[in-house]
C-alpha positions, 0 to 999 in steps of 0.5 A: 404300263408294262407296254407304256415302258416299252413303247417308251423305249423303243420312241427314244431308241428312235430319237438316237438314230436321227439325226438333229434339225440343226445336222438335216440342214448342215448335211444338205447346205441350208441353214435350218431357217433356210430349211424350215423357213416354208412350214407353216407353224414349225420353228426350231423348237417345236422340231425339237419337240416333234424329235423327242415325242413324236420320231416319225412326224419329226423325219416326215417334216423335215424330210418333207422339206429336204425334198421341195429345198432340194427340188425331189418329187414324190415321184422321184421318191418313188422311182427311187425305191424301185431302184432301192428295191431292185438293187436289194433283189 
């Protein structure tokens, strides 16, 4: 039981640090509907549920959607990660 509570508390803390789907869309200058339009089987409600239940999945879905809408490729993300790493050295 103790492990489950700890995992649940960790998930709840992570949820508090994540922006809502609408906030993410607004920050990139899009409506939520536009941001998630190309993601199959994804609705406003399913994103809200994912944020609560599976925050890592929620974050991955939104990051991928934002990247696609902004034309950011996987190679761009890898390059950015390397730049960030060099900055921290």
